[in-house]
FITOR-747446 format. One record per residue (C-alpha): x, y, z; residue number from 1; residue in three letters. Coordinates in Angstrom, 3 decimals. Each point is the difference from the previous one (the first is absolute). Example, Ala and Ser with C-alpha at 12.3 -4.5 7.8 and 13.67 -1.06 7.14 Angstrom:
<pt px="12.300" py="-4.500" pz="7.800" num="1" residuo="ALA"/>
<pt px="1.370" py="3.440" pz="-0.660" num="2" residuo="SER"/>
END
This chain:
<pt px="166.873" py="157.362" pz="59.186" num="1" residuo="MET"/>
<pt px="1.748" py="-3.371" pz="-1.216" num="2" residuo="SER"/>
<pt px="-2.577" py="-1.482" pz="1.751" num="3" residuo="ARG"/>
<pt px="-2.610" py="1.209" pz="-2.057" num="4" residuo="ARG"/>
<pt px="0.902" py="-0.177" pz="-3.236" num="5" residuo="ARG"/>
<pt px="1.098" py="-4.127" pz="0.965" num="6" residuo="THR"/>
<pt px="-3.677" py="-0.419" pz="0.338" num="7" residuo="LEU"/>
<pt px="-1.009" py="1.830" pz="-2.846" num="8" residuo="GLY"/>
<pt px="2.427" py="-1.743" pz="-2.063" num="9" residuo="THR"/>
<pt px="-1.290" py="-3.634" pz="1.676" num="10" residuo="LYS"/>
<pt px="-4.194" py="1.147" pz="-0.728" num="11" residuo="LYS"/>
<pt px="1.156" py="0.884" pz="-3.338" num="12" residuo="LYS"/>
<pt px="0.968" py="-3.128" pz="-0.773" num="13" residuo="ILE"/>
<pt px="-2.810" py="-1.667" pz="1.084" num="14" residuo="ALA"/>
<pt px="-2.167" py="1.823" pz="-1.625" num="15" residuo="LEU"/>
<pt px="1.926" py="-0.795" pz="-3.115" num="16" residuo="LEU"/>
<pt px="-0.138" py="-4.097" pz="1.354" num="17" residuo="VAL"/>
<pt px="-4.269" py="0.584" pz="-0.238" num="18" residuo="SER"/>
<pt px="-0.202" py="1.729" pz="-2.981" num="19" residuo="ALA"/>
<pt px="1.538" py="-2.571" pz="-1.597" num="20" residuo="ALA"/>
<pt px="-1.564" py="-3.101" pz="1.425" num="21" residuo="ALA"/>
<pt px="-2.960" py="1.883" pz="-0.769" num="22" residuo="VAL"/>
<pt px="0.932" py="-0.286" pz="-3.421" num="23" residuo="ALA"/>
<pt px="0.989" py="-2.798" pz="-0.712" num="24" residuo="GLY"/>
<pt px="-3.397" py="-1.184" pz="1.740" num="25" residuo="GLY"/>
<pt px="-1.464" py="1.504" pz="-2.975" num="26" residuo="GLY"/>
<pt px="2.110" py="-1.340" pz="-2.730" num="27" residuo="ALA"/>
<pt px="-0.784" py="-3.125" pz="1.604" num="28" residuo="PHE"/>
<pt px="-3.966" py="0.350" pz="0.040" num="29" residuo="VAL"/>
<pt px="0.170" py="1.465" pz="-3.057" num="30" residuo="MET"/>
<pt px="2.607" py="-2.544" pz="-1.626" num="31" residuo="ALA"/>
<pt px="-2.833" py="-2.928" pz="1.375" num="32" residuo="SER"/>
<pt px="-3.321" py="1.844" pz="-0.914" num="33" residuo="THR"/>
<pt px="1.714" py="0.140" pz="-3.472" num="34" residuo="SER"/>
<pt px="0.902" py="-3.982" pz="-0.292" num="35" residuo="ASN"/>
<pt px="-3.394" py="-0.372" pz="0.870" num="36" residuo="ALA"/>
<pt px="-1.273" py="1.658" pz="-2.947" num="37" residuo="ALA"/>
<pt px="1.897" py="-1.486" pz="-2.187" num="38" residuo="GLN"/>
<pt px="-0.889" py="-3.706" pz="1.195" num="39" residuo="SER"/>
<pt px="-2.474" py="-1.121" pz="-2.361" num="40" residuo="PRO"/>
<pt px="-3.311" py="-0.554" pz="0.640" num="41" residuo="ARG"/>
<pt px="-1.175" py="-3.666" pz="-0.505" num="42" residuo="THR"/>
<pt px="-3.057" py="-0.331" pz="-2.032" num="43" residuo="LEU"/>
<pt px="-2.891" py="-2.141" pz="0.149" num="44" residuo="SER"/>
<pt px="-2.610" py="-1.258" pz="-2.521" num="45" residuo="ALA"/>
<pt px="-1.828" py="2.695" pz="0.385" num="46" residuo="ALA"/>
<pt px="2.861" py="2.611" pz="-1.103" num="47" residuo="ASP"/>
<pt px="1.631" py="-2.307" pz="-2.983" num="48" residuo="SER"/>
<pt px="-1.460" py="-2.399" pz="-3.153" num="49" residuo="THR"/>
<pt px="2.669" py="-2.103" pz="0.904" num="50" residuo="VAL"/>
<pt px="0.423" py="0.007" pz="3.408" num="51" residuo="CYS"/>
<pt px="-4.317" py="-0.951" pz="-0.626" num="52" residuo="GLN"/>
<pt px="0.938" py="-2.264" pz="-2.309" num="53" residuo="GLY"/>
<pt px="2.638" py="-1.701" pz="2.444" num="54" residuo="LEU"/>
<pt px="-2.085" py="-0.274" pz="2.580" num="55" residuo="ALA"/>
<pt px="-2.746" py="-1.901" pz="-2.163" num="56" residuo="THR"/>
<pt px="1.893" py="-2.460" pz="-1.237" num="57" residuo="ALA"/>
<pt px="1.484" py="-0.955" pz="3.690" num="58" residuo="LEU"/>
<pt px="-4.135" py="0.432" pz="0.854" num="59" residuo="GLY"/>
<pt px="-0.744" py="-2.455" pz="-2.384" num="60" residuo="ASN"/>
<pt px="2.611" py="-2.866" pz="1.165" num="61" residuo="ASN"/>
<pt px="-0.009" py="0.718" pz="3.407" num="62" residuo="GLN"/>
<pt px="-3.969" py="-1.121" pz="-0.542" num="63" residuo="LYS"/>
<pt px="0.868" py="-3.166" pz="-2.116" num="64" residuo="PHE"/>
<pt px="2.085" py="-1.142" pz="2.876" num="65" residuo="ILE"/>
<pt px="-2.966" py="0.800" pz="2.312" num="66" residuo="ASP"/>
<pt px="-2.300" py="-2.200" pz="-2.053" num="67" residuo="GLY"/>
<pt px="2.880" py="-2.998" pz="-0.748" num="68" residuo="GLN"/>
<pt px="-0.111" py="0.743" pz="4.322" num="69" residuo="ARG"/>
<pt px="-3.205" py="-0.488" pz="0.888" num="70" residuo="ALA"/>
<pt px="-0.735" py="-2.888" pz="-2.890" num="71" residuo="ASN"/>
<pt px="3.447" py="-1.915" pz="-0.486" num="72" residuo="PRO"/>
<pt px="-0.121" py="-3.104" pz="-2.518" num="73" residuo="ASP"/>
<pt px="3.956" py="-1.850" pz="-0.470" num="74" residuo="ALA"/>
<pt px="1.494" py="2.812" pz="-1.930" num="75" residuo="GLN"/>
<pt px="-0.824" py="2.659" pz="1.975" num="76" residuo="SER"/>
<pt px="3.068" py="0.298" pz="2.343" num="77" residuo="ALA"/>
<pt px="1.579" py="0.312" pz="-3.730" num="78" residuo="ALA"/>
<pt px="-1.808" py="2.958" pz="-1.001" num="79" residuo="ARG"/>
<pt px="0.428" py="1.824" pz="2.919" num="80" residuo="ILE"/>
<pt px="3.297" py="-0.085" pz="-0.142" num="81" residuo="ALA"/>
<pt px="0.043" py="1.022" pz="-3.010" num="82" residuo="ASN"/>
<pt px="-2.313" py="3.040" pz="0.535" num="83" residuo="ARG"/>
<pt px="2.274" py="1.314" pz="3.141" num="84" residuo="GLU"/>
<pt px="3.226" py="-0.120" pz="-2.417" num="85" residuo="ALA"/>
<pt px="-2.338" py="2.263" pz="-2.258" num="86" residuo="VAL"/>
<pt px="-0.865" py="1.916" pz="3.104" num="87" residuo="ILE"/>
<pt px="3.393" py="0.863" pz="1.361" num="88" residuo="ALA"/>
<pt px="0.942" py="0.884" pz="-3.811" num="89" residuo="GLN"/>
<pt px="-3.348" py="2.579" pz="-0.179" num="90" residuo="ILE"/>
<pt px="1.383" py="1.981" pz="3.332" num="91" residuo="LYS"/>
<pt px="3.773" py="0.357" pz="-1.660" num="92" residuo="VAL"/>
<pt px="-1.731" py="1.959" pz="-2.479" num="93" residuo="GLN"/>
<pt px="-1.503" py="1.937" pz="2.284" num="94" residuo="GLN"/>
<pt px="2.528" py="0.668" pz="1.957" num="95" residuo="LYS"/>
<pt px="1.913" py="1.052" pz="-3.004" num="96" residuo="ALA"/>
<pt px="-2.898" py="2.016" pz="-1.317" num="97" residuo="SER"/>
<pt px="-0.411" py="2.384" pz="3.408" num="98" residuo="GLY"/>
<pt px="-3.130" py="-2.134" pz="0.369" num="99" residuo="CYS"/>
<pt px="-1.380" py="-1.238" pz="3.511" num="100" residuo="ALA"/>
<pt px="1.292" py="-3.506" pz="0.618" num="101" residuo="VAL"/>
<pt px="-2.758" py="-2.792" pz="0.680" num="102" residuo="GLY"/>
<pt px="-3.075" py="2.282" pz="-1.034" num="103" residuo="GLU"/>
<pt px="-2.659" py="-2.205" pz="-1.612" num="104" residuo="SER"/>
<pt px="-2.428" py="0.740" pz="-2.293" num="105" residuo="ALA"/>
<pt px="-2.341" py="-2.572" pz="-0.223" num="106" residuo="GLN"/>
<pt px="-2.383" py="-0.378" pz="-3.171" num="107" residuo="GLY"/>
<pt px="0.890" py="1.164" pz="-3.601" num="108" residuo="SER"/>
<pt px="-3.764" py="0.794" pz="-0.341" num="109" residuo="GLN"/>
<pt px="-0.838" py="2.797" pz="2.481" num="110" residuo="THR"/>
<pt px="2.273" py="2.876" pz="-1.518" num="111" residuo="THR"/>
<pt px="-0.932" py="0.012" pz="-3.506" num="112" residuo="GLN"/>
<pt px="-1.970" py="3.298" pz="-1.297" num="113" residuo="PRO"/>
<pt px="-2.979" py="-0.635" pz="-2.431" num="114" residuo="THR"/>
<pt px="1.579" py="-0.411" pz="-3.618" num="115" residuo="GLN"/>
<pt px="-2.075" py="2.605" pz="-2.404" num="116" residuo="PRO"/>
<pt px="-0.575" py="-2.487" pz="-2.252" num="117" residuo="ALA"/>
<pt px="-2.057" py="-2.593" pz="1.937" num="118" residuo="GLN"/>
<pt px="-3.573" py="1.502" pz="-0.350" num="119" residuo="PRO"/>
<pt px="-0.118" py="-0.961" pz="-3.403" num="120" residuo="ALA"/>
<pt px="0.148" py="-3.496" pz="0.990" num="121" residuo="GLN"/>
<pt px="-4.162" py="-0.014" pz="0.431" num="122" residuo="PRO"/>
<pt px="-0.600" py="-0.594" pz="-2.990" num="123" residuo="ALA"/>
<pt px="0.448" py="-3.301" pz="-0.009" num="124" residuo="GLN"/>
<pt px="-2.683" py="-0.947" pz="1.724" num="125" residuo="PRO"/>
<pt px="0.183" py="-3.885" pz="-0.767" num="126" residuo="SER"/>
<pt px="3.348" py="-0.312" pz="1.283" num="127" residuo="GLN"/>
<pt px="-1.406" py="1.499" pz="3.389" num="128" residuo="ALA"/>
<pt px="-3.210" py="-2.027" pz="0.059" num="129" residuo="ALA"/>
<pt px="2.581" py="-3.191" pz="-0.334" num="130" residuo="SER"/>
<pt px="1.904" py="0.054" pz="2.115" num="131" residuo="ALA"/>
<pt px="-0.277" py="-1.775" pz="3.279" num="132" residuo="PRO"/>
<pt px="-0.321" py="1.547" pz="2.522" num="133" residuo="ALA"/>
<pt px="3.029" py="-0.983" pz="2.625" num="134" residuo="GLY"/>
<pt px="2.547" py="1.815" pz="-3.339" num="135" residuo="ASN"/>
<pt px="-1.828" py="4.034" pz="1.289" num="136" residuo="ALA"/>
<pt px="3.089" py="2.021" pz="-0.394" num="137" residuo="GLY"/>
<pt px="1.201" py="-1.903" pz="-3.724" num="138" residuo="GLY"/>
<pt px="2.159" py="-1.922" pz="2.256" num="139" residuo="ASN"/>
<pt px="-1.249" py="-3.204" pz="-2.453" num="140" residuo="ALA"/>
<pt px="2.448" py="-2.010" pz="1.474" num="141" residuo="GLY"/>
<pt px="1.037" py="-3.406" pz="-1.368" num="142" residuo="GLY"/>
<pt px="-3.128" py="-0.111" pz="-2.260" num="143" residuo="ALA"/>
<pt px="0.441" py="3.613" pz="-1.649" num="144" residuo="ALA"/>
<pt px="-0.039" py="-1.038" pz="-3.680" num="145" residuo="ALA"/>
<pt px="2.832" py="0.343" pz="-1.889" num="146" residuo="SER"/>
<pt px="0.586" py="3.523" pz="-1.417" num="147" residuo="GLY"/>
<pt px="-1.684" py="1.717" pz="2.906" num="148" residuo="GLN"/>
<pt px="0.554" py="2.896" pz="1.974" num="149" residuo="GLN"/>
<pt px="0.251" py="-1.484" pz="3.735" num="150" residuo="VAL"/>
<pt px="1.019" py="1.416" pz="2.796" num="151" residuo="CYS"/>
<pt px="-2.081" py="3.823" pz="-0.123" num="152" residuo="ASN"/>
<pt px="1.963" py="2.449" pz="1.978" num="153" residuo="GLY"/>
<pt px="2.619" py="-1.836" pz="1.256" num="154" residuo="SER"/>
<pt px="3.592" py="1.827" pz="0.193" num="155" residuo="THR"/>
<pt px="3.378" py="-2.061" pz="-0.326" num="156" residuo="VAL"/>
<pt px="3.170" py="-0.329" pz="1.667" num="157" residuo="THR"/>
<pt px="2.695" py="-2.723" pz="0.809" num="158" residuo="LEU"/>
<pt px="-0.023" py="-2.646" pz="1.661" num="159" residuo="SER"/>
<pt px="4.227" py="0.496" pz="0.326" num="160" residuo="GLY"/>
<pt px="0.516" py="-3.790" pz="-1.306" num="161" residuo="GLU"/>
<pt px="2.917" py="-0.883" pz="-2.546" num="162" residuo="GLY"/>
<pt px="0.332" py="-2.248" pz="-2.854" num="163" residuo="GLY"/>
<pt px="-1.405" py="0.850" pz="-3.722" num="164" residuo="ALA"/>
<pt px="-3.405" py="1.375" pz="-0.689" num="165" residuo="PRO"/>
<pt px="-3.261" py="-1.215" pz="2.057" num="166" residuo="ALA"/>
<pt px="-2.734" py="1.124" pz="1.930" num="167" residuo="ALA"/>
<pt px="-1.953" py="-1.252" pz="3.274" num="168" residuo="SER"/>
<pt px="-3.388" py="0.357" pz="1.040" num="169" residuo="SER"/>
<pt px="-2.613" py="-0.472" pz="2.345" num="170" residuo="ASN"/>
<pt px="-3.036" py="-0.306" pz="-2.871" num="171" residuo="GLN"/>
<pt px="2.217" py="-2.247" pz="-3.221" num="172" residuo="PHE"/>
<pt px="1.578" py="-3.915" pz="0.795" num="173" residuo="PRO"/>
<pt px="3.375" py="-0.438" pz="-0.931" num="174" residuo="ALA"/>
<pt px="-0.050" py="0.062" pz="-3.866" num="175" residuo="GLY"/>
<pt px="-1.638" py="2.319" pz="-0.508" num="176" residuo="THR"/>
<pt px="1.234" py="2.662" pz="-2.851" num="177" residuo="THR"/>
<pt px="-0.891" py="3.985" pz="0.818" num="178" residuo="LEU"/>
<pt px="0.989" py="3.107" pz="-2.104" num="179" residuo="LYS"/>
<pt px="0.059" py="2.698" pz="2.266" num="180" residuo="VAL"/>
<pt px="0.231" py="3.607" pz="-0.883" num="181" residuo="THR"/>
<pt px="1.342" py="3.478" pz="1.251" num="182" residuo="ASN"/>
<pt px="-2.028" py="2.425" pz="-1.598" num="183" residuo="LEU"/>
<pt px="1.982" py="3.192" pz="1.250" num="184" residuo="ASP"/>
<pt px="2.283" py="-1.209" pz="-2.282" num="185" residuo="ASN"/>
<pt px="-1.707" py="-2.813" pz="-2.338" num="186" residuo="ASN"/>
<pt px="2.822" py="-3.070" pz="0.682" num="187" residuo="LYS"/>
<pt px="-1.097" py="-2.665" pz="0.382" num="188" residuo="SER"/>
<pt px="1.386" py="-3.854" pz="0.824" num="189" residuo="THR"/>
<pt px="-2.123" py="-3.193" pz="-0.439" num="190" residuo="THR"/>
<pt px="1.414" py="-2.517" pz="2.945" num="191" residuo="VAL"/>
<pt px="-1.041" py="-3.521" pz="1.514" num="192" residuo="LYS"/>
<pt px="-1.585" py="-0.693" pz="3.553" num="193" residuo="VAL"/>
<pt px="2.671" py="-1.793" pz="1.874" num="194" residuo="THR"/>
<pt px="-1.179" py="0.142" pz="3.496" num="195" residuo="SER"/>
<pt px="-2.519" py="1.744" pz="2.535" num="196" residuo="VAL"/>
<pt px="-0.069" py="3.131" pz="1.026" num="197" residuo="SER"/>
<pt px="-2.108" py="2.136" pz="3.183" num="198" residuo="GLY"/>
<pt px="-1.813" py="2.065" pz="-3.786" num="199" residuo="SER"/>
<pt px="-0.346" py="-0.286" pz="-3.047" num="200" residuo="CYS"/>
<pt px="2.669" py="0.263" pz="-1.852" num="201" residuo="VAL"/>
<pt px="3.438" py="0.375" pz="1.238" num="202" residuo="LEU"/>
<pt px="3.170" py="0.484" pz="-2.280" num="203" residuo="LEU"/>
<pt px="3.571" py="-1.444" pz="0.370" num="204" residuo="ASN"/>
<pt px="3.139" py="2.796" pz="0.007" num="205" residuo="ASN"/>
<pt px="0.547" py="-0.512" pz="-4.007" num="206" residuo="ALA"/>
<pt px="-3.768" py="-0.125" pz="-1.038" num="207" residuo="ALA"/>
<pt px="-0.591" py="3.477" pz="1.990" num="208" residuo="PHE"/>
<pt px="2.970" py="1.390" pz="-1.647" num="209" residuo="GLU"/>
<pt px="-1.635" py="-0.510" pz="-3.472" num="210" residuo="GLN"/>
<pt px="-2.674" py="2.096" pz="0.812" num="211" residuo="VAL"/>
<pt px="0.401" py="2.368" pz="3.068" num="212" residuo="ARG"/>
<pt px="1.427" py="3.586" pz="-0.414" num="213" residuo="GLU"/>
<pt px="3.122" py="1.358" pz="1.383" num="214" residuo="PRO"/>
<pt px="0.289" py="0.184" pz="3.487" num="215" residuo="GLY"/>
<pt px="-3.401" py="-1.801" pz="0.553" num="216" residuo="LYS"/>
<pt px="-0.994" py="-2.738" pz="2.294" num="217" residuo="PHE"/>
<pt px="-3.967" py="0.119" pz="-1.002" num="218" residuo="LEU"/>
<pt px="-2.255" py="0.184" pz="-2.824" num="219" residuo="ILE"/>
<pt px="-3.018" py="1.964" pz="0.916" num="220" residuo="ARG"/>
<pt px="-1.898" py="-0.233" pz="-3.372" num="221" residuo="ARG"/>
<pt px="0.797" py="-3.724" pz="-1.252" num="222" residuo="ALA"/>
<pt px="-1.922" py="-2.041" pz="-2.517" num="223" residuo="LEU"/>
<pt px="-0.170" py="-3.725" pz="0.582" num="224" residuo="ILE"/>
<pt px="-0.870" py="-2.996" pz="-2.484" num="225" residuo="GLN"/>
<pt px="-0.456" py="-3.305" pz="0.186" num="226" residuo="LYS"/>
<pt px="1.247" py="-0.921" pz="-3.440" num="227" residuo="VAL"/>
<pt px="0.765" py="-3.786" pz="0.634" num="228" residuo="GLY"/>
END
């Protein structure tokens, strides 16, 4: 009789230990699942305009570096070092914004939607007929007349460079004065081109701050004019 009671007690203890282990395992699984659900999701350029702007800025700078390496000159090494520092800063901003670090999106004209005001432009046949064939799409480059709209359809983002307000371009020589207007908030900035970039217009940090919308690194609807 005593032996049966002893075995019964041992079985009860074993069952209690097993139940506790199962409960503990379930709690661990639930805690792990909860922690995973709370982990922030990494955003891509398709998920966020902030991430898209940073990816475009990174891509434009990388495109510039690739161009310098393909056709180097005496200043290429310094330019490349400068742009690599800019890319490193963009990656810091990507991480801080929850974006995929290192994501690149080249080509600042590919995401620009057709602007509603553009259909009215064919009313100026004389200008269209006189424009050289190489200027199709509104990218008149250095040959554009003062005050003329240029880089039609281009979005504008930042180069990540510091200093006084300035711009870089692959179509306008240094010293050219450009006026960039953000049509979404009607803010504008007038800057001089000081260096070469991988797109029609890139604004440095100070210039971009003058026209940006809070939290955005890309101007989708931009009016760019050559004014000097």
